[in-house]
C-alpha positions as CSV (number, residue, x, y, z in Angstrom):
1,M,54.2,-48.5,-35.8
2,E,54.9,-49.9,-32.9
3,G,54.6,-48.4,-29.5
4,H,52.8,-45.4,-30.9
5,D,50.0,-43.9,-29.0
6,L,47.0,-43.7,-31.2
7,S,45.1,-41.7,-28.3
8,E,47.6,-39.0,-28.6
9,D,47.3,-38.6,-32.2
10,K,43.2,-38.4,-31.8
11,R,43.6,-35.6,-29.7
12,K,46.1,-33.7,-31.6
13,A,43.8,-34.1,-34.5
14,G,41.0,-32.8,-32.5
15,K,42.4,-30.2,-31.3
16,I,43.4,-29.0,-35.1
17,G,39.6,-29.7,-36.0
18,G,38.3,-28.0,-33.2
19,A,40.6,-24.9,-34.4
20,K,39.1,-25.3,-37.8
21,R,35.5,-25.2,-36.6
22,A,36.0,-22.1,-34.6
23,E,37.4,-20.2,-37.4
24,I,34.5,-21.0,-39.3
25,L,31.9,-20.5,-36.8
26,P,30.0,-17.0,-36.6
27,A,31.2,-14.6,-33.4
28,T,27.7,-15.3,-31.6
29,R,28.2,-19.1,-31.9
30,R,31.6,-18.9,-31.0
31,S,30.8,-16.4,-28.0
32,E,28.3,-19.0,-26.8
33,I,30.3,-21.6,-26.9
34,A,33.0,-19.5,-24.6
35,K,30.0,-18.8,-22.3
36,R,28.7,-22.3,-21.7
37,A,32.5,-23.4,-21.2
38,A,32.9,-20.8,-18.8
39,L,29.6,-21.4,-16.8
40,A,30.4,-25.2,-16.4
41,R,34.0,-24.5,-15.2
42,W,33.4,-21.0,-13.0
43,G,29.6,-21.3,-12.4
44,A,27.3,-18.3,-13.2
45,K,28.4,-15.0,-13.1
46,A,27.3,-11.4,-12.0
47,T,26.9,-9.1,-15.0
48,H,24.9,-6.4,-12.6
49,K,25.1,-5.6,-9.0
50,G,22.6,-3.2,-7.0
51,S,21.4,-2.8,-3.5
52,F,17.9,-2.0,-1.4
53,K,19.3,0.5,1.0
54,N,19.3,3.8,-0.6
55,D,15.1,3.3,-2.2
56,F,14.0,1.0,0.5
57,G,16.0,1.0,3.5
58,I,16.9,-2.4,3.8
59,D,20.9,-3.2,3.6
60,V,20.5,-6.0,0.7
61,D,22.8,-6.7,-2.3
62,C,21.1,-8.1,-5.2
63,Y,22.4,-9.1,-8.6
64,V,22.0,-10.3,-12.2
65,L,23.7,-13.1,-13.6
66,D,24.8,-14.2,-16.9
67,D,22.8,-17.3,-17.1
68,A,20.4,-17.9,-20.0
69,Q,17.3,-16.7,-17.7
70,K,19.2,-13.6,-16.8
71,T,18.5,-14.7,-12.9
72,A,17.9,-12.2,-10.6
73,V,19.4,-12.9,-7.4
74,M,18.9,-11.8,-3.7
75,S,20.9,-12.8,-0.1
76,Q,19.3,-15.1,2.1
77,R,19.7,-12.6,4.6
78,G,18.4,-10.2,2.2
79,M,14.8,-12.1,1.7
80,A,14.6,-12.4,5.7
81,E,14.8,-8.7,5.8
82,A,12.3,-8.2,3.3
83,L,10.0,-10.2,5.2
84,G,10.5,-8.7,8.3
85,L,12.3,-11.2,10.3
86,A,14.2,-9.8,13.3
87,A,17.8,-10.3,13.2
88,G,18.4,-12.5,15.9
89,S,19.1,-16.2,16.0
90,G,15.3,-16.8,16.6
91,G,14.2,-14.9,13.5
92,R,16.5,-15.8,10.4
93,L,15.0,-17.7,7.5
94,P,15.8,-21.1,8.1
95,S,14.4,-21.2,11.3
96,F,11.5,-19.5,10.4
97,I,10.8,-21.9,7.2
98,Q,11.7,-25.2,9.6
99,S,9.4,-24.0,12.2
100,E,6.1,-25.7,13.5
101,R,4.2,-23.2,12.0
102,M,5.1,-23.0,8.8
103,A,6.9,-26.4,7.7
104,A,3.6,-27.6,6.5
105,Y,3.2,-24.6,4.0
106,V,6.6,-24.1,2.6
107,G,6.5,-27.5,0.6
108,R,9.3,-29.8,-1.2
109,E,10.0,-27.7,-3.8
110,L,10.5,-24.4,-2.4
111,R,12.2,-25.9,0.8
112,E,14.8,-27.5,-1.9
113,K,15.5,-24.2,-3.6
114,L,16.1,-22.7,0.0
115,E,18.6,-25.6,1.1
116,N,20.3,-25.2,-2.3
117,P,21.3,-21.7,-2.9
118,I,23.0,-20.4,-6.1
119,I,26.6,-20.3,-6.2
120,F,27.9,-17.7,-8.6
121,Q,31.0,-15.2,-9.3
122,G,31.0,-11.8,-8.1
123,L,31.1,-8.9,-10.5
124,G,35.3,-9.6,-10.0
125,A,35.1,-12.6,-11.9
126,V,37.3,-12.9,-15.3
127,A,38.1,-15.1,-17.7
128,G,40.6,-17.4,-15.8
129,N,40.1,-15.8,-12.6
130,P,36.5,-16.8,-10.8
131,G,36.8,-14.2,-8.3
132,S,35.1,-14.0,-5.3
133,T,31.9,-16.8,-4.8
134,V,28.4,-15.4,-3.9
135,H,25.7,-17.8,-2.2
136,G,22.3,-16.0,-3.4
137,Y,18.5,-17.2,-4.1
138,D,16.8,-16.7,-7.4
139,A,14.5,-13.4,-6.2
140,T,11.2,-15.4,-7.1
141,I,11.6,-17.3,-4.1
142,L,10.5,-14.4,-2.0
143,I,7.0,-14.4,-3.7
144,D,7.2,-17.7,-3.0
145,L,7.8,-17.2,0.7
146,C,5.3,-14.6,1.0
147,R,2.5,-17.0,-0.4
148,A,3.5,-19.8,1.9
149,V,3.1,-17.2,4.5
150,L,-0.3,-16.0,3.8
151,A,-1.6,-19.5,3.5
152,A,-0.5,-20.0,7.1
153,E,-1.7,-16.9,8.2
154,A,-5.3,-18.1,6.3
155,E,-5.8,-21.0,8.6
156,G,-4.5,-19.1,11.7
157,R,-0.8,-20.6,12.4
158,L,0.4,-17.1,12.1
159,A,-1.9,-15.3,14.6
160,A,0.3,-14.8,17.4
161,A,1.4,-11.1,17.7
162,R,5.3,-11.6,16.5
163,Y,4.2,-13.0,13.4
164,A,2.1,-9.5,12.6
165,N,5.0,-7.9,11.0
166,V,5.8,-10.5,8.4
167,V,2.2,-11.2,7.7
168,R,1.9,-7.7,7.0
169,Q,4.9,-7.6,4.7
170,A,3.8,-10.8,2.8
171,H,0.8,-8.9,1.8
172,I,2.5,-5.7,1.0
173,I,5.4,-7.8,-1.1
174,V,2.6,-9.8,-3.0
175,G,0.0,-6.9,-3.7
176,A,3.0,-4.6,-5.0
177,S,4.8,-7.4,-7.1
178,A,1.6,-8.3,-8.6
179,K,1.0,-4.6,-9.8
180,A,4.5,-4.4,-10.9
181,G,4.2,-7.4,-12.9
182,I,1.1,-6.8,-15.0
183,T,2.3,-3.2,-16.0
184,H,5.8,-4.4,-17.0
185,L,4.1,-7.0,-19.0
186,V,1.9,-4.1,-20.9
187,Y,4.9,-2.0,-21.1
188,A,6.8,-5.2,-23.2
189,L,3.8,-5.4,-25.2
190,A,3.4,-1.9,-26.1
191,G,7.2,-1.4,-26.6
192,Y,8.1,0.9,-24.2
193,N,11.1,0.4,-22.0
194,P,11.3,2.3,-18.8
195,T,14.1,3.9,-17.3
196,A,15.8,1.8,-14.2
197,E,14.5,5.2,-12.4
198,E,11.2,4.8,-13.5
199,V,10.8,1.2,-12.7
200,I,12.3,1.9,-8.8
201,A,10.1,4.7,-8.8
202,A,6.8,2.9,-9.8
203,F,7.4,-0.5,-7.9
204,K,8.1,2.3,-4.5
205,L,4.6,3.7,-5.0
206,Y,3.0,0.2,-5.3
207,V,4.6,-0.8,-2.0
208,Q,3.1,2.6,-0.8
209,E,0.0,1.7,-1.9
210,E,-0.1,-2.0,-0.7
211,A,1.7,-0.5,2.8
212,R,-1.6,1.8,3.4
213,K,-3.9,-1.1,3.7
214,Y,-2.1,-2.6,6.6
215,E,-1.0,0.6,8.5
216,P,-2.8,2.0,11.2
217,E,-2.6,5.6,10.3
218,F,-4.2,6.4,13.8
219,P,-1.8,6.6,16.3
220,N,-2.6,4.4,19.3
221,E,-1.6,7.2,21.6
222,L,-4.6,9.4,20.6
223,Y,-7.0,6.8,21.7
224,L,-5.4,6.1,24.9
225,Q,-5.5,9.8,25.1
226,W,-9.3,9.6,24.4
227,H,-9.8,7.0,26.9
228,R,-8.1,9.0,29.7
229,L,-10.4,12.4,28.7
230,Y,-13.3,10.7,27.9
231,D,-12.9,8.3,31.0
232,L,-14.1,5.2,28.6
233,A,-13.3,2.1,30.2
234,V,-11.0,0.0,27.4
235,P,-13.4,-2.9,25.8
236,K,-12.0,-6.4,25.8
237,R,-12.4,-6.4,21.5
238,G,-12.3,-3.2,19.5
239,K,-12.8,0.2,20.6
240,P,-15.3,2.1,22.1
241,W,-18.2,3.4,20.3
242,H,-17.8,6.9,21.0
243,F,-14.3,6.6,18.9
244,K,-16.0,6.6,15.6
245,S,-18.1,10.4,16.4
246,L,-14.8,11.4,17.9
247,T,-13.1,10.5,14.7
248,V,-15.5,11.9,12.5
249,R,-15.6,15.3,14.1
250,H,-12.2,16.2,15.4
251,V,-10.1,14.6,12.2
252,Y,-12.2,13.6,9.2
253,Y,-14.4,16.7,9.3
254,P,-12.2,19.5,9.9
255,L,-9.4,17.6,7.5
256,A,-7.5,20.3,5.4
257,K,-10.7,23.3,6.5
258,S,-12.8,21.0,3.8
259,N,-15.7,21.5,5.7
260,G,-16.6,17.9,5.7
261,K,-15.9,17.5,1.7
262,I,-13.0,14.8,1.9
263,L,-15.2,13.1,4.6
264,E,-17.7,12.9,2.0
265,L,-15.7,12.0,-1.1
266,L,-14.0,8.8,1.2
267,K,-17.5,7.6,2.0
268,A,-18.5,7.5,-1.6
269,L,-15.1,6.1,-2.6
270,K,-15.6,3.5,0.2
271,S,-19.4,2.5,-0.9
272,Q,-17.9,2.4,-4.3
273,D,-15.4,-0.4,-3.7
274,G,-17.7,-2.2,-1.4
275,D,-15.3,-3.6,1.0
276,R,-17.1,-2.6,4.4
277,A,-14.1,-4.1,6.4
278,K,-11.7,-1.2,4.9
279,K,-10.8,2.0,6.5
280,L,-11.8,5.2,5.6
281,F,-8.1,6.4,5.1
282,Q,-7.3,3.6,2.9
283,F,-9.0,5.8,0.1
284,L,-6.3,8.8,0.6
285,N,-4.1,9.6,-2.1
286,E,-0.6,10.4,-1.1
287,I,-1.2,14.2,-0.1
288,G,-4.6,13.5,1.5
289,A,-2.5,10.8,3.7
290,R,0.1,13.5,4.3
291,A,-3.0,16.0,5.4
292,L,-4.5,13.3,7.8
293,R,-0.8,12.5,9.1
294,I,-0.7,16.6,9.9
295,Q,-4.2,16.7,11.4
296,L,-3.5,13.5,13.7
297,G,-0.6,15.1,15.1
298,R,-2.3,18.4,16.0
299,V,-5.2,16.7,17.5
300,L,-3.0,14.4,19.2
301,E,-1.0,17.6,20.8
302,M,-4.2,18.7,21.8
303,A,-5.5,16.0,23.9
304,E,-2.2,15.0,25.6
305,S,-1.5,18.9,26.7
306,S,-5.5,18.8,28.3
307,P,-6.2,18.1,31.4
308,D,-9.9,16.9,30.9
309,K,-12.1,16.3,27.9
310,F,-13.6,20.1,28.2
311,V,-10.2,21.7,27.9
312,Y,-9.5,19.4,25.0
313,E,-12.8,20.2,22.9
314,N,-12.1,23.7,23.7
315,K,-8.9,23.5,22.0
316,I,-10.6,21.9,19.2
317,A,-13.5,24.5,19.0
318,E,-10.8,26.9,18.8
319,R,-9.0,25.5,16.4
320,F,-11.6,24.2,14.1
321,G,-14.6,25.9,15.5
322,G,-15.1,28.1,12.2
323,Q,-16.7,24.7,11.0
324,K,-20.1,24.9,12.9
325,E,-21.3,21.2,12.1
326,L,-18.4,20.6,14.7
327,E,-21.0,20.8,17.7
328,L,-18.3,21.1,20.2
329,Y,-18.9,22.1,23.6
330,V,-17.3,25.4,24.5
331,P,-17.7,26.1,28.3
332,T,-19.7,29.8,29.0
333,P,-18.1,31.8,32.0
334,S,-21.4,30.9,33.8
335,T,-20.5,27.3,33.5
336,V,-17.1,27.6,34.8
337,P,-16.7,27.1,38.6
338,T,-14.7,29.3,40.7
339,D,-12.7,26.4,41.7
340,G,-11.4,25.6,38.1
341,S,-13.3,22.4,37.8
342,M,-14.9,22.3,34.5
343,K,-15.7,18.7,34.7
344,E,-18.0,18.8,37.9
345,A,-19.8,22.4,36.3
346,A,-20.9,20.7,33.3
347,N,-22.2,17.2,35.0
């Protein structure tokens, strides 16, 4: 027919054919096609949303997307906070990864991922209404970032004190994630499906275990008091050899009134581990670590309230002196001068 638009006929026929095909397709196949169409039109959509705040103390939102990979997503701000970067302009994630110290370790692939965030629809998205748009990153990028930090650290690029927290966080995240990953692989292979609460609790435990390796349990204030009480000069590097004896006699030996049993156990565990660089407190479990913190608090209080080492050691002896191996100095009436200067009498 002259002037008739054949393309319009084809379009109508295509619609009819598409409707007929839809009728005979299984429901799962129709759902898959609809999802693909929505993804192409609106982008990925979040199906779940959570936050790190209650369990880990950082106010960071996280999402699971409805794509084929069920991508876990964190925000750029969230990754920066997880790495321990400051909130100021000089500490944000982009400036850190582009810095001279880090640029060579980030790599092109990771940089491209960071420069091209995932744009997806928030939980308010429904058919025909995309809802709010959210920008985030695949959560696995955090592990890649941590590995880049550790590579830079290994070559001495992050030795400055201002990077200490970032390096520490990178070690903790990589260590905890590796433990969680292998645990959940075993769970899957064994057919065990943990609850959300179990997953969170387990990862918190892994984080605590890793953090203990890098947290100095002994407060610097106690060392300062020992320098004062024993009139010890501050060395350029390390600590005075006297501190080893003080640590054993005043802290570990009387720990939890164990009469040295905990100390011997820690020494045995360290010997079995073979890493001489590790500190004794790193072999304590959570209960033992709590007992150590209590002991340190008691010793620090006695040190801060003592004018000299003799008063301090007398307090230690009164509190823990039932454990004879302490060999503490206890002043006698004959050694105490009338002017109260115990230091001169002992010298």
